[in-house]
C-alpha positions as CSV (number, residue, x, y, z in Angstrom):
1,M,33.7,-43.6,-18.5
2,S,36.5,-40.9,-18.9
3,W,38.3,-40.8,-15.6
4,I,37.3,-36.8,-15.7
5,T,33.7,-37.9,-14.2
6,R,34.9,-40.6,-11.9
7,V,37.2,-38.0,-10.5
8,R,33.5,-35.7,-10.0
9,N,32.1,-38.7,-8.4
10,A,34.8,-39.0,-6.2
11,L,34.6,-35.6,-5.2
12,P,31.3,-34.6,-5.0
13,S,31.4,-31.6,-2.9
14,F,33.8,-30.3,-4.8
15,A,31.8,-31.1,-8.6
16,Q,28.4,-30.3,-7.2
17,K,27.0,-26.9,-8.3
18,R,26.3,-24.7,-5.0
19,E,22.8,-23.8,-4.4
20,T,22.8,-19.7,-4.3
21,P,19.4,-18.1,-3.2
22,D,18.1,-15.7,-5.7
23,N,16.3,-13.2,-3.8
24,L,20.0,-13.0,-1.4
25,W,20.3,-9.5,-3.2
26,I,18.0,-6.4,-4.3
27,K,18.8,-3.3,-6.3
28,C,17.7,0.1,-4.6
29,P,15.4,1.2,-7.6
30,S,16.8,4.7,-6.8
31,C,20.5,4.6,-6.4
32,S,20.9,1.2,-7.7
33,E,23.0,0.1,-5.2
34,M,23.1,-3.8,-4.4
35,L,21.9,-4.0,-1.1
36,F,21.1,-7.6,1.4
37,T,17.9,-8.2,1.2
38,K,18.1,-9.3,4.6
39,E,19.5,-5.8,5.7
40,Y,17.0,-4.2,3.5
41,E,13.9,-5.7,5.2
42,E,15.4,-4.9,8.5
43,N,15.7,-1.3,7.6
44,L,11.8,-1.6,7.4
45,S,12.6,-1.5,3.1
46,V,14.4,1.5,3.6
47,C,17.8,1.5,1.7
48,P,20.5,2.6,4.2
49,R,22.2,4.1,1.5
50,C,20.5,6.8,-0.3
51,D,17.1,6.5,2.2
52,H,14.7,5.4,-1.0
53,H,11.4,4.1,0.6
54,G,10.8,1.1,-1.3
55,R,7.0,-0.2,-1.3
56,V,5.6,-2.8,1.1
57,R,3.3,-5.6,1.3
58,T,0.6,-5.8,3.4
59,D,1.7,-8.0,6.0
60,D,4.4,-6.2,6.3
61,R,2.8,-3.2,6.5
62,F,0.5,-4.4,9.4
63,G,3.5,-5.5,11.2
64,Q,5.4,-2.2,11.3
65,L,2.3,-0.3,12.3
66,L,0.2,-2.3,14.7
67,D,1.3,-3.5,18.1
68,P,1.3,-7.6,18.1
69,G,-2.1,-9.0,18.4
70,Y,-3.5,-8.0,15.8
71,T,-6.0,-9.8,14.0
72,V,-6.4,-9.4,10.0
73,L,-10.3,-9.0,9.6
74,A,-11.9,-11.2,6.5
75,T,-12.0,-9.8,3.5
76,P,-15.6,-9.0,1.9
77,R,-17.0,-10.8,-1.5
78,V,-18.2,-9.3,-4.4
79,K,-19.2,-10.6,-7.6
80,E,-15.9,-11.0,-9.9
81,D,-15.8,-10.2,-13.5
82,P,-19.6,-8.5,-14.2
83,L,-18.9,-6.9,-17.8
84,K,-16.8,-10.3,-18.6
85,F,-14.0,-8.1,-19.6
86,R,-10.9,-9.4,-21.7
87,D,-8.1,-7.7,-23.0
88,S,-4.8,-10.0,-23.8
89,K,-6.1,-12.1,-20.8
90,R,-9.8,-12.5,-19.6
91,Y,-10.0,-10.7,-16.3
92,P,-10.4,-13.7,-14.1
93,D,-7.4,-15.2,-15.3
94,R,-5.2,-11.8,-14.1
95,L,-7.1,-12.0,-10.8
96,K,-5.9,-15.8,-10.4
97,A,-2.1,-14.7,-11.6
98,A,-2.5,-12.2,-9.0
99,R,-3.9,-14.0,-5.9
100,A,-1.1,-16.6,-6.8
101,T,1.4,-14.3,-5.5
102,N,-0.5,-12.8,-2.8
103,P,-1.5,-13.7,0.6
104,H,-4.6,-11.9,0.6
105,P,-7.7,-11.9,-2.3
106,D,-7.5,-8.4,-3.0
107,A,-5.9,-5.2,-3.3
108,L,-7.0,-4.1,0.2
109,T,-7.0,-5.7,3.5
110,N,-8.1,-4.4,6.7
111,A,-6.9,-5.5,10.2
112,K,-8.2,-4.2,13.7
113,G,-5.6,-3.9,16.5
114,T,-3.9,-1.0,18.3
115,V,-0.9,1.3,17.3
116,G,0.7,2.5,20.5
117,G,-1.8,1.3,22.8
118,H,-4.6,3.3,20.8
119,R,-7.4,0.9,19.6
120,V,-7.6,1.5,15.5
121,V,-8.6,-0.4,12.4
122,L,-6.2,0.0,9.6
123,G,-6.4,-0.8,6.1
124,V,-3.8,-1.4,3.7
125,Q,-3.3,-1.5,-0.4
126,D,-1.0,-3.4,-1.7
127,F,0.3,-2.3,-5.2
128,A,1.6,-5.5,-6.0
129,F,-2.4,-6.6,-6.6
130,M,-2.8,-5.4,-10.0
131,G,-1.4,-2.1,-9.0
132,G,-3.2,-1.8,-5.9
133,S,-6.1,-0.6,-8.0
134,M,-9.7,0.0,-6.8
135,G,-12.3,-2.0,-7.9
136,M,-15.5,-3.1,-6.3
137,A,-13.5,-5.4,-3.6
138,V,-11.5,-2.5,-2.7
139,G,-14.5,-0.1,-2.4
140,A,-16.0,-3.2,-0.2
141,A,-12.8,-3.9,2.0
142,F,-13.0,0.2,2.4
143,V,-16.4,0.1,3.3
144,E,-16.6,-3.0,5.8
145,G,-13.2,-1.3,7.3
146,V,-15.1,1.9,8.1
147,E,-18.1,0.2,9.5
148,R,-15.8,-2.2,11.6
149,A,-14.0,1.3,12.7
150,I,-17.7,2.4,13.8
151,K,-18.6,-0.6,15.4
152,D,-15.6,-0.5,17.5
153,K,-15.9,3.3,18.2
154,S,-12.1,3.3,17.0
155,P,-10.4,5.4,14.2
156,Y,-9.9,4.5,10.8
157,V,-6.6,4.0,9.3
158,I,-6.0,3.9,5.5
159,C,-2.4,3.1,4.1
160,T,-3.1,4.3,0.1
161,A,-0.8,2.6,-2.7
162,A,-3.2,2.4,-6.3
163,G,-2.5,3.0,-9.5
164,G,-6.1,3.8,-9.8
165,A,-9.2,3.0,-10.8
166,R,-9.3,-0.8,-12.5
167,M,-9.9,-0.6,-16.0
168,Q,-11.5,-4.3,-16.1
169,E,-14.5,-3.2,-14.2
170,G,-15.3,0.0,-16.5
171,I,-18.1,2.2,-14.5
172,L,-18.4,0.0,-11.5
173,S,-15.2,0.6,-10.2
174,L,-15.2,4.3,-10.6
175,M,-18.8,4.1,-8.5
176,Q,-16.4,2.7,-5.8
177,M,-15.4,6.7,-5.2
178,P,-18.7,7.8,-4.0
179,K,-19.0,4.9,-2.4
180,T,-16.1,5.5,-0.1
181,T,-16.9,9.0,0.5
182,V,-20.3,8.1,1.9
183,A,-18.9,5.6,4.2
184,L,-16.7,8.4,5.3
185,R,-19.6,10.8,6.1
186,R,-21.1,8.3,8.4
187,L,-17.4,7.7,10.4
188,R,-17.4,11.7,10.6
189,R,-21.1,11.4,12.1
190,A,-20.0,9.3,14.0
191,G,-16.8,11.7,15.7
192,L,-14.7,9.2,14.8
193,P,-11.4,10.0,13.1
194,Y,-9.6,8.9,9.7
195,V,-6.1,8.9,9.0
196,V,-4.7,8.8,5.9
197,I,-0.8,7.5,5.4
198,L,-0.1,8.0,2.0
199,T,3.0,5.5,0.3
200,D,4.1,5.3,-3.2
201,P,2.3,5.4,-5.3
202,T,-1.3,7.1,-4.6
203,T,-2.6,8.4,-8.0
204,G,-6.0,8.1,-10.2
205,G,-9.2,7.6,-8.5
206,V,-8.2,6.7,-5.3
207,T,-6.4,10.1,-4.9
208,A,-9.5,11.6,-6.1
209,S,-11.6,10.0,-3.5
210,Y,-10.7,8.4,0.1
211,A,-7.0,9.1,-0.4
212,M,-7.7,13.0,-0.1
213,L,-10.7,12.7,2.3
214,G,-8.4,12.5,5.8
215,D,-8.5,14.4,9.1
216,I,-5.2,13.9,9.0
217,H,-2.7,13.1,5.7
218,I,0.9,11.7,6.8
219,A,3.2,11.2,3.7
220,E,6.4,8.7,3.1
221,P,9.4,10.6,1.9
222,G,9.5,10.5,-1.8
223,C,6.5,9.3,-2.5
224,L,4.1,9.9,-6.0
225,I,0.9,11.5,-5.0
226,G,-0.8,12.8,-7.7
227,F,-4.3,12.1,-10.3
228,A,-3.2,12.3,-13.5
229,G,0.2,11.7,-14.7
230,Q,2.8,14.4,-15.2
231,R,3.4,13.8,-18.9
232,V,-0.3,14.5,-19.5
233,I,-0.2,17.2,-16.8
234,Q,2.6,19.3,-19.0
235,D,1.1,18.1,-22.4
236,T,-2.2,19.6,-21.2
237,I,-1.2,23.2,-19.8
238,R,1.6,22.8,-22.3
239,E,4.0,24.6,-19.1
240,K,7.0,22.9,-17.4
241,L,6.2,21.1,-14.5
242,P,7.7,22.3,-10.8
243,E,10.9,19.9,-10.1
244,G,9.5,17.3,-7.3
245,F,6.0,18.0,-8.9
246,Q,3.6,15.5,-7.3
247,R,6.0,14.2,-4.8
248,A,5.5,14.4,-1.2
249,E,7.3,16.8,-0.3
250,Y,6.2,19.5,-2.8
251,L,2.8,18.5,-1.9
252,H,3.3,19.0,1.8
253,E,5.1,22.8,1.0
254,H,1.8,23.5,-0.6
255,G,-0.5,22.4,1.9
256,M,-1.9,19.5,0.6
257,V,-0.2,16.7,2.9
258,D,0.0,17.6,6.7
259,M,3.5,16.2,7.5
260,V,6.3,14.0,5.8
261,V,7.2,11.1,8.2
262,H,10.3,8.8,7.9
263,R,9.3,4.9,7.8
264,K,11.0,4.3,11.4
265,E,9.0,7.5,13.1
266,L,5.8,6.4,11.2
267,K,4.0,4.3,14.1
268,A,5.4,6.7,16.8
269,T,3.8,9.3,15.0
270,L,0.5,7.9,14.4
271,A,0.3,6.6,17.7
272,R,0.5,10.7,18.5
273,V,-1.8,11.7,16.0
274,L,-4.3,9.4,17.0
275,E,-4.2,10.3,21.0
276,Y,-4.2,14.0,19.6
277,L,-7.5,13.5,17.6
278,Q,-9.6,10.7,20.2
279,P,-8.1,11.4,23.2
280,A,-10.7,9.5,25.2
281,K,-10.6,6.8,23.2
282,A,-7.1,5.6,23.9
283,A,-7.1,2.2,25.0
């Protein structure tokens, strides 16, 4: 045993490598500033330097919008891998990998609670689950949320975040567009409000269906909202697109979004909207 080894063993507090958490810092995707993760999360996942609104996970979104005491509703079960789809991986393997890093079984989860004292059923799409893609499970969860809202005589609110339809389910994923549209017609016949909160990103078949059928559309600052990608549109029409095209502020200026609301003001704004739409139903 060398003298260096003897000294190292005699002074373990100096010789041993200190363990540093690997999630202590986070890099802002907009301004590239390195932020304390704790500071970033306490600021509702909004960059304190440039005000960029980061993506929010399902449970965090529930905590930000709902009053304490809410209940997360069970996600309906659907047939998985109906087409026996396989690309570089089997579809069941992709689902298994997504579920290993997510607390919920698919991209859309509902919760029942109140917002500023107003009863509501809130659905949240999580982009971290396979890009928030819309498959049969998402369609079933959406319909389940609408039916629960009708049963409770409360509004249905959805926070959208999706890259579009889930390619592994083919035409079955596209069928969720009319399915969710029919569910919303039942909600309207019941005289209940439907509020959409558009978050980054909301694209594809989700935008082409329930994301744009709300009584009120609220968007977070800077979020991407659109159907096809900008490059596809630009190559198709062969014209240069305006600056900020498909961003929340551009859509607000052109009448597709009712308001753009900072995340710190989102809960209070939502409570006020619910009061306007259904004052007699406030809890």
